[in-house]
C-alpha positions as CSV (number, residue, x, y, z in Angstrom):
1,M,-47.8,-46.4,-2.7
2,N,-44.6,-48.3,-2.5
3,R,-41.3,-46.5,-2.5
4,K,-39.3,-46.6,-5.8
5,N,-36.0,-45.0,-6.8
6,E,-36.2,-43.0,-3.6
7,H,-32.5,-42.4,-3.3
8,I,-31.4,-41.5,-6.8
9,T,-30.1,-38.0,-7.6
10,F,-32.2,-35.3,-9.1
11,Q,-30.0,-35.4,-12.2
12,A,-30.7,-39.2,-12.7
13,L,-34.4,-38.6,-12.1
14,R,-34.7,-35.9,-14.8
15,S,-33.3,-38.3,-17.3
16,M,-36.3,-40.6,-16.6
17,V,-39.1,-38.1,-17.5
18,R,-40.3,-36.2,-20.5
19,S,-40.2,-32.5,-21.0
20,T,-43.1,-30.5,-19.6
21,I,-42.7,-27.6,-22.1
22,G,-46.0,-26.5,-23.5
23,K,-48.0,-28.8,-21.2
24,N,-50.7,-27.8,-18.8
25,K,-50.3,-28.9,-15.2
26,P,-52.6,-31.8,-14.4
27,T,-54.4,-32.5,-11.2
28,P,-53.0,-35.0,-8.6
29,K,-55.9,-37.3,-9.3
30,Y,-55.3,-37.3,-13.0
31,L,-51.7,-38.3,-12.5
32,R,-52.6,-41.1,-10.1
33,E,-55.2,-42.5,-12.4
34,N,-53.4,-42.2,-15.7
35,E,-49.6,-42.7,-15.1
36,E,-47.4,-45.1,-13.3
37,P,-44.8,-43.3,-11.2
38,V,-41.1,-43.7,-12.0
39,A,-40.0,-42.7,-8.5
40,V,-41.8,-42.5,-5.1
41,S,-40.3,-41.0,-1.9
42,A,-39.6,-43.2,1.1
43,D,-42.6,-41.7,3.0
44,G,-44.9,-41.8,0.0
45,S,-45.5,-38.0,0.1
46,M,-44.0,-37.5,-3.4
47,A,-44.4,-39.4,-6.6
48,V,-42.8,-38.5,-9.9
49,Y,-44.5,-39.4,-13.2
50,P,-43.1,-39.9,-16.7
51,S,-44.8,-36.7,-17.9
52,G,-42.4,-34.7,-15.7
53,F,-44.9,-33.7,-13.0
54,V,-44.8,-34.7,-9.3
55,T,-47.6,-35.1,-6.8
56,Y,-46.6,-33.6,-3.5
57,K,-48.5,-34.1,-0.2
58,S,-48.1,-31.7,2.6
59,V,-50.2,-30.8,5.7
60,T,-52.3,-28.5,3.5
61,G,-53.1,-31.3,1.0
62,S,-51.9,-32.3,-2.4
63,T,-50.4,-30.2,-5.1
64,V,-48.5,-30.8,-8.4
65,V,-44.9,-29.7,-8.9
66,N,-43.4,-29.2,-12.4
67,L,-40.0,-30.9,-12.3
68,A,-38.7,-28.4,-14.7
69,E,-39.2,-25.7,-12.1
70,C,-36.9,-27.4,-9.6
71,G,-33.7,-25.7,-10.9
72,S,-31.7,-23.4,-8.7
73,Y,-33.4,-22.5,-5.5
74,T,-33.3,-19.2,-3.6
75,Y,-34.3,-18.8,0.1
76,T,-34.3,-16.0,2.6
77,F,-32.4,-16.4,5.9
78,D,-33.8,-14.0,8.6
79,G,-30.8,-14.1,10.8
80,G,-28.3,-12.5,8.5
81,K,-25.7,-9.8,9.1
82,N,-26.9,-7.0,11.4
83,G,-30.2,-8.9,11.8
84,L,-31.2,-8.2,8.3
85,P,-32.7,-10.9,6.0
86,E,-30.2,-12.5,3.6
87,K,-30.9,-14.4,0.4
88,H,-29.0,-17.5,-0.5
89,T,-29.1,-19.5,-3.7
90,I,-28.5,-23.2,-4.1
91,S,-27.1,-23.6,-7.6
92,A,-28.5,-26.0,-10.2
93,E,-25.2,-27.9,-10.2
94,T,-25.6,-28.6,-6.5
95,L,-29.2,-29.6,-6.8
96,E,-28.4,-32.0,-9.6
97,Q,-26.3,-34.2,-7.2
98,M,-28.8,-34.1,-4.3
99,E,-31.5,-36.8,-3.7
100,W,-34.4,-35.9,-5.9
101,S,-36.9,-35.9,-2.9
102,V,-35.0,-33.2,-1.2
103,V,-35.0,-31.0,-4.3
104,V,-38.7,-31.5,-5.0
105,A,-39.6,-30.9,-1.3
106,L,-38.0,-27.4,-1.5
107,R,-40.2,-26.5,-4.4
108,G,-43.2,-28.3,-3.1
109,E,-43.2,-26.4,0.2
110,E,-42.7,-23.2,-1.6
111,R,-45.8,-23.9,-3.7
112,A,-47.8,-24.8,-0.7
113,A,-46.9,-21.5,0.9
114,E,-47.7,-19.6,-2.3
115,N,-51.1,-21.3,-2.5
116,N,-52.0,-20.3,1.0
117,M,-51.0,-16.7,0.3
118,N,-53.1,-16.7,-2.8
119,R,-56.2,-17.2,-0.7
120,K,-57.7,-13.7,-0.3
121,G,-59.6,-12.5,2.8
122,D,-59.9,-14.5,6.1
123,R,-62.0,-17.4,7.4
124,T,-64.9,-15.2,8.5
125,G,-65.1,-13.0,5.4
126,N,-67.0,-13.5,2.2
127,R,-66.0,-16.2,-0.1
128,Q,-62.9,-14.4,-1.4
129,Y,-60.5,-17.0,-2.8
130,A,-58.3,-16.9,-5.9
131,Y,-56.4,-19.6,-7.6
132,E,-52.9,-19.0,-8.9
133,D,-54.2,-17.8,-12.2
134,G,-56.3,-15.2,-10.5
135,T,-59.7,-16.8,-11.2
136,D,-62.4,-17.1,-8.6
137,P,-63.1,-20.8,-7.9
138,W,-66.6,-20.2,-6.7
139,E,-67.6,-18.7,-10.0
140,Q,-66.5,-21.9,-11.7
141,L,-68.7,-24.0,-9.4
142,E,-71.9,-22.1,-9.9
143,N,-73.7,-24.7,-12.1
144,Q,-72.0,-27.8,-10.8
145,T,-73.7,-30.5,-8.8
146,E,-72.8,-30.9,-5.1
147,D,-70.6,-33.9,-5.8
148,D,-68.7,-31.9,-8.4
149,V,-68.2,-29.0,-6.1
150,L,-66.9,-31.2,-3.3
151,A,-64.6,-33.0,-5.7
152,H,-63.3,-29.6,-6.8
153,I,-62.8,-28.4,-3.3
154,V,-60.8,-31.4,-2.1
155,Q,-58.3,-31.0,-5.0
156,Q,-57.2,-27.6,-3.7
157,D,-54.1,-27.1,-1.6
158,S,-56.0,-25.8,1.4
159,I,-57.8,-29.1,2.0
160,A,-56.5,-29.5,5.6
161,E,-57.9,-26.1,6.5
162,L,-61.2,-26.9,4.8
163,L,-61.5,-30.2,6.6
164,D,-60.9,-28.6,9.9
165,C,-64.3,-26.9,9.7
166,L,-66.2,-30.2,9.5
167,T,-67.4,-32.5,12.2
168,D,-65.5,-35.7,12.8
169,R,-68.1,-37.8,11.0
170,Q,-68.2,-35.4,8.0
171,R,-64.5,-35.3,7.8
172,R,-64.2,-39.1,7.8
173,I,-66.8,-39.6,5.1
174,V,-65.3,-36.9,2.9
175,K,-61.9,-38.6,3.2
176,L,-63.3,-42.0,2.4
177,Y,-65.3,-40.8,-0.5
178,F,-62.7,-38.6,-2.3
179,F,-59.3,-39.8,-1.0
180,E,-60.0,-43.5,-0.7
181,Q,-62.3,-43.5,-3.7
182,L,-65.0,-45.6,-1.9
183,T,-68.6,-45.5,-3.1
184,Q,-71.3,-44.1,-0.9
185,Q,-72.6,-47.6,-0.4
186,Q,-69.2,-48.9,0.6
187,I,-68.8,-46.1,3.1
188,A,-72.3,-46.9,4.5
189,D,-71.4,-50.5,4.9
190,A,-68.0,-49.7,6.6
191,L,-69.6,-47.3,9.0
192,G,-72.8,-49.2,9.6
193,I,-75.1,-46.5,8.4
194,R,-77.5,-46.0,5.6
195,Q,-76.3,-44.7,2.2
196,Q,-78.7,-41.8,2.5
197,S,-76.8,-40.8,5.7
198,V,-73.6,-40.7,3.7
199,T,-75.2,-38.5,1.0
200,D,-76.6,-36.2,3.6
201,A,-73.2,-35.9,5.3
202,L,-71.5,-35.0,2.0
203,R,-74.1,-32.4,1.3
204,A,-73.8,-31.0,4.8
205,A,-70.0,-30.9,4.5
206,L,-70.3,-28.8,1.3
207,K,-72.8,-26.4,2.9
208,R,-70.6,-26.0,5.9
209,M,-67.4,-25.3,3.9
210,R,-69.2,-22.8,1.7
211,K,-70.6,-21.0,4.8
212,L,-67.3,-20.7,6.7
213,F,-65.0,-20.1,3.7
């Protein structure tokens, strides 16, 4: 994705998008497939869409940030007076004049941290996960096909952690299939293997992720 309007202020950016009031937050994939970004950060990790939502990529995967939530920002500084934590707030007026990518990154990293904290239990426990709305993702996947389940999993913000449990081959195939949007036959041709081997690898990846997470 080519950079676009990467150096404009947050204030200028907000004038280029619509209000998100009353709108449900879309998935990163939906935004990429249905809207043309009005701004893209220099490194391609952030893309702002006319609807007022931003796709944000971090080491844990992709998430969506509501631009309307990027107002004043409060953070905690651990090395405060007497060694006690101190809270500091960056005002909305200050943020308005900063480059938009810096402002969105503040909220994006916060969301990534929140999403990780919302995962209940540990890697070796039962499948105890919760989304931000408190629902259990595994309950929603009960009657879906294996392809549907994998597609659902890779949309979540813990994708990097999930991929870590796969073999190198499984990881590569999952990335090509879901991130690069290649067909199973295209992957098979690229890797010099049979299409059935690609299908088997995707199914094995699902089984492995379910077992470990």
